[in-house]
N, C-alpha and C positions, 0 to 999 in steps of 0.2 A: 294780752298777757301771753307769754311763751310758755305753755304748759310742759312741753317736752323739749329737752335740750337737744341740740344738733350733734351729729357725729363729727368729732374733731378730726379723726384720722380715718380715711377711707380704708376699708379692709380690716379694721380693728374689731375683732369679733367681740371682745369684752365690752367695748363701748356700745356696740350694736345691741348686745344682749341687755345691757343696762338700760338703754333707751326703751327697748320693748318691755322690760320689766316695769318701768314707770307707766308706760301706756296701759299695760295689763292691769296694774293695781288701780290706776285712775278709773279706767272703764269698768272694772269689776266693782269698785266701791260705788260709783255713780249708778250703775245698773242694778246693784243690790237694792238701793233706795227706790229706783224706778220700778223694779219688779215687785218689791214689797207693796208699793202703792197700787200697782196694777192688779196684784193678787187680791187686794182688798176689794177693788171694784169688780173683780171677777167672781167674788163670792167665796174665796178660799177662807180657811180658818184663820182667826186672829193670831193663833200661835205661829203659823208659818209666816204670816205677814210680819209679826214682831221679830221673829228670828232673822229674817232677811234684812230688816232695817238695822237691827243690832249688829249683824255680821258685816254690814257696810263699813262700820267704824274701823276695824283693823285694816281693811284695804285702803281707806283714805289715809290713815295714820302711816301705813307702810309706804304709800306714794310720797307723802310729805317728807318722811324720814330719808327715803332714798334720794330725793332731790337735794336735801340739805346736807346729809352726812354720808350718803353712800350705803355701804353694807348690803349691796344688791343681792348677792347669793343667799346670805343668811335670811334676809327678809322674805325672799321669794320661796325658800323652803317652808317657812312658817305660813305664808299665804296659801301656798299650794295645799298644805296639810289642812288648813282651815277650809279651803275650798272643797276638798274631797269630803270632809265631814259635813259640810253644808249640803252637798249633793246627796250624800247618803241619807241625811235627815229629810231632805226635800222629797226623796224617792217615796218615802212612806206616806207623806202628806200631800203628794201632788200627782196622783193617779198612777204611780209605779211606772211600769214599762210603757204605759199609754201616755204618760206625761212627758214634759220637755226635759226631764233630767238626763235623758240619753244624749241630748245635744251638749249639755254641760260637760259630760264625760269626754266628748270629742274635743271640745275646746281645750281641756286640760291635757289631752294627748298632744295637741299642737304646741301648747305652752312648754310641756316637758321636752319635746323635740328641739325647740328653739333655744330655751334658756338654760338647760343643764348639760353637763359634760360627763362622759365616762359612766361609772357605775351608778351615779346619781340619776342619770337619765333612764337607765335600765330599771332601777328600783321604782321610780315613780310611774313608769310605764306599766310595769307588772302590778304595782299596787292598784292603779286605776282599773286595769283590765280585770284583775281578780275581784275587786269590789263590785264592778258592774256585773260580772258573770255570776257571782254569788247571789246578788240581789235579784237579778233577772230569773236565774234558775230556781231560787227559793220561792219566788212569787208564783211561777207557773206550776210548781210542784206542791203548793199549799203549805209551805213551811210557815208562812205568815199571810195575813190578809190585808190588802190595801183598801182602805175605805174611800169611795169616791167623794170628792168635794166640789166638783164643778156643778153649777146649777143648770147648764145647758151645753150642747155641743159647740155652740158659738163661743162660749167662754173658753172651752178647751182649744178652739182654733186660735183665739187671740193670745192665749198663753204660749202656744207653740210658735206663733208668728213673732212675738216679742223675743222669745229665746233664740229663734233662728236669726233674727236681726242682730242680736248681740254676738252670737258665735260667728256669723258672717262678717260683721264689722271688724272683729278682732283678727279673724283669718286674713281678711283683706289688708288691714294695716300691717300685720306681721309680714306677709308675703311682699307687700309693696316696699317695705323698708329693706328687706333682703335684696330685692331686685334693684332698687335704687342704689343701695350700697355697692352691689356688684358692678353696676354700670359706672358708678363714680370711681371705684377701684380700677376697673378695666381701663377707663379713660386716663386716669393718672398713671397707670402702668405703661400705657402706650406713650404718653408724654415723656415719662422718665426714660423709656427705652429710646425714644427719638433723641432726647438730650444726650444720652449715653453714646448713641451712634455718632452724633455730631461731635461730641467731645473726643471720641475715639478717632474719627476722621481727622480732626484738627491735630490731635496728638501724633498720629501717623504722618501727617503732612509736616509738622514741625520736626519730627524725628528725621524724616527724609531730608529736609532742608539743613538740619544740623549736620547730618552725615555729609551732604554735599559741601557745606561750608567748611567743615573740617578737612575734607579731601582737597578742596581748592586752596585753603590756607596752607596746608602742608606742602602742596605743590608750589605755590607762589613764594613761600618763605624759604623753602629748602635751598633753591639755587642762590638767591641773594645772600643768605646767611653763610652758605658754603663758600661763595665767592669772596665775601668779606673776610672770612677766616683765613682762606688760602692767601688772599692778597696781602693781608697784614703779616702773615708768616713770611711771605717772600720779601716784603719790605724790610722786616726785621733781619732777614738773612743778607740784605744788601744786593739782591738780585737785580733790581731795577736801577736804571740810570736816573739821575736827578731830573733830567728833562722829561722823563716818562711819568714822574710822580704827579704832575699837574693833570695830565689826562686821566690817570688812575683815580685821583681824588674827585674829579668831575664825575666820573662814572659811578664811584661810590656814593657821591652826593645824590645823584639821580635815583639810585637804588634805595637810599635812605628815605627820600621823599615817599617812594612807593611803600616801603615797609612801615613808615610812620602812619601813612594814611590808612593802610589795611588794618593795622593794630588799633588805631583810634576808632575806626568804624566798627570793628569787631567788638571792642569794649563797649562802645555806645549802644550797639545793637543788643548785647547781652544785658546791659543795665535796663534798657527799654523793655525787653521781653520779661525781665524779672520785676519790672515796675519798682525798682529800688533807686532809680536815679532821682535825686532830690532836685526839684525845680525851685530856683530862687530868683527873685526880682532884684534888679539893680537899676539905680538911677543913672542914666547915661544920655549923652547927646546923640541923637539919631544920626546926624551927619558924621560925627567922630566915630561912632560904632561902625558905620558903613566903610569909612576910610581905613579903619584899623583892620577890618576883615579883608579888604582888598590888598592892603599892604603886606599881609602875611602870605599872599599868593604871588606877589610881584617877582620874587626870585625865581619861582617855578615858571612864571610866564616868560621871564627874560631868557631862560634857557632855550626857548623856541623863538626868541626875538619878537615876542608879542608884547602888546601894550594894554594895560587896563585903564579904561576911560570911565570917569565918573560923571553922572548926570543927576542933579538934584532939582526937584520940583517942589515948591512950597517953602515955608519957613522952618528953620531948625527948631526942634523941641527937645527938652530934657524930660524923659519919660522913664517910668519903671517898666523894664522889659526883661524877658527871659533871655539874658545875654548869651549864656552858654549854648542854649538850644538854637538860637538864631545863628550863632557863629557856626555851629555844626552844619546847619542846613545850607547857608550861603557859601561856606567854604567848599562843601561838596559840589554845589552848583558851579562855582568858579573852577574847581579842579576839573570837572567834566568839560567845561567850556574850553579850558586850556588844552586838555588832552585831545579833544576832537576838532580843534581849529588848526589850520595850516600855519606854517612858519610865517612870522611877520604880521599875523592877523591882529585885529583890535578886539578886545573883550570888553563889552560894555556892561557896567553895573549901574542901574538906574534906581533912584529912590524917589517916590512920590508921596507927599504928606498932605493929607486933607484933615478936616476937623474930626473925622471919625475913623480913618484908616491909614495904615502904613502899607506901602506896596513896593517891594523890591523886585526888580527884573534883572536877570542875567542873560545877555544876548551875545551869541557868538556866530561868526561866519563859518562857512564850511558846508559840508553835505547836510542837507535838511533831513531830519528824522522822518521816515515814511509814516503815513497815517496809521497803517496796520500795526506798526511797531510802537507808536506813541501811546496806544491804548494799554500797553503792557509795561510801560516805563517804571511804574511805581509798584509793580507786583514783585514779590520775593521769588526770584528765579535765579538761583546761584549759577553764574556763568562767567566765563572769562571773556574779556573784550580787549581790543587793542586800539590805541589812539593813532593819530596821524604819524607819529614817530615810534609806533609799536609799543607805546606805554601800556602797561598792564592794568586791568581793572577786574574786579570780582563781581560787579553787579549788585553789591550790597548797599552802596551809598544812597541811591534814590529811594529804595524801599524804606531804609532807615529814616531818611528825611521825612518821607510821607507819614510814617508812623509817629514821629515826634510832632509833626505839624498837626495831625489829627488829634493827638493827645492834648495839645495846647489850644485846640479849636482855631488853628490857623488854616489858611487855604494854600496848598502847594499844587501848582499845575504847570502845564506846558501848552505852548501855542507856537505856530510858525508864522512868519511875516511874509505872506505872499510867496512862499517857497524860496525865500532868499536867506533866511537865518532862523536859528533855533532860539526860542525865548522861554526861559523858565521863570516863574513868578511865585512870590511868597507874599501873602496878604495877612495882616494882623489888625484886629479891631483895637481902637483906642478910645478912651473916654473923651467925649467932646468938651471943648472949652466952654465954660459957662459965661465968660465975659468976652468971648470973641465976637468981633463984628467984621471979620475979614470976609471979603467976597471971594468967589471961586477963582476969579482971574488972578487975584493976589496970592491965593493959597497955592496955586500951581505955577507961579512965575519960575521959569527955568534958570538953573545955574549949572554950568558945566566946567569940568576940569579933567586933566589927565594926570598920570603919574610923573 
């Protein structure tokens, strides 16, 4: 049985005082009974024995009432008052200042210090001190006579010993609870402070990244938007010859690709950071999804006379997939492959289907990413980069893709093929077929095509 409820909130003084109040009432009631019985065997008067046993009742009732309904302050005031009356009565029938009543006064001083606040604490402290002083001073000056009731000094010893045990036990429990509560509070405060520091560091980091992103976006968007506005104004004024319009439109088209990619990535990043982007599943052919993603990038690749080549391994499946998120990731990987590959290069997109996994790989020729740089590819470090034809980049795409992949429990990574090419891969788990008896060789039979 759990006699004493635990402290629910570390550092909550009221809860701690309530808990100690229950301990005090329980121990006082139990020990009143125990002391009444022990006084009987020690040869004290039946009157004092009866009084202690009877006075155990309000302490037990107080303990049960506090546990069930509360009212700790009011009940403790009543119990302390009953306790002081008991001590005063016991003083006259238990050897006066030679008896153990002095210890009981001490325990009530401890109770007063722990359980009361403000003027109530001062009142009970002065009341107990004044009562003890009057009784002690009155006895030694003959105002009244205390009649001895102990049959021997040994009985006096045992009465002192039992009372000392009681006062020591309560003092120990009270101090133990305060120290335990202090350590708990201190530990929780340290943990809270550490969490606040981590949150502050993260907030400062995000704020720095936000400022960097805004500065880079302003820089990257200013020139293309300004050029577009100026060009359209000049076209409207008829400044350009008809033969020049094709070149101008090609240039505007290239800038529009960049603007569209930057704005889409920025929007997706903001939605991901806000965790407001809704993820929906769509039934789709995995082969067709891959071809559709590649097709949206073929115009961009053709501007650099590049070719997107498809490789399919395994049998096509119609699955419920996070189509929008997969498109964001693979289009970013293809965009980077196109940007950092030389003119006339081949961009490979490979899809491998097994009974448990989908794995896309985007492979491009060109300068291989160094190992020391590859470790930082997916970290948010806003920075401008240039492709083989000086195409602009913000460094936002790969961290965005990594964040989306992690959120969906996909694996996005990078590897190089013997220093010859860069390969980015995306892996997604799928539910295995229950009625499939395909072997691995059939599951990975290759199919290839180009655009």
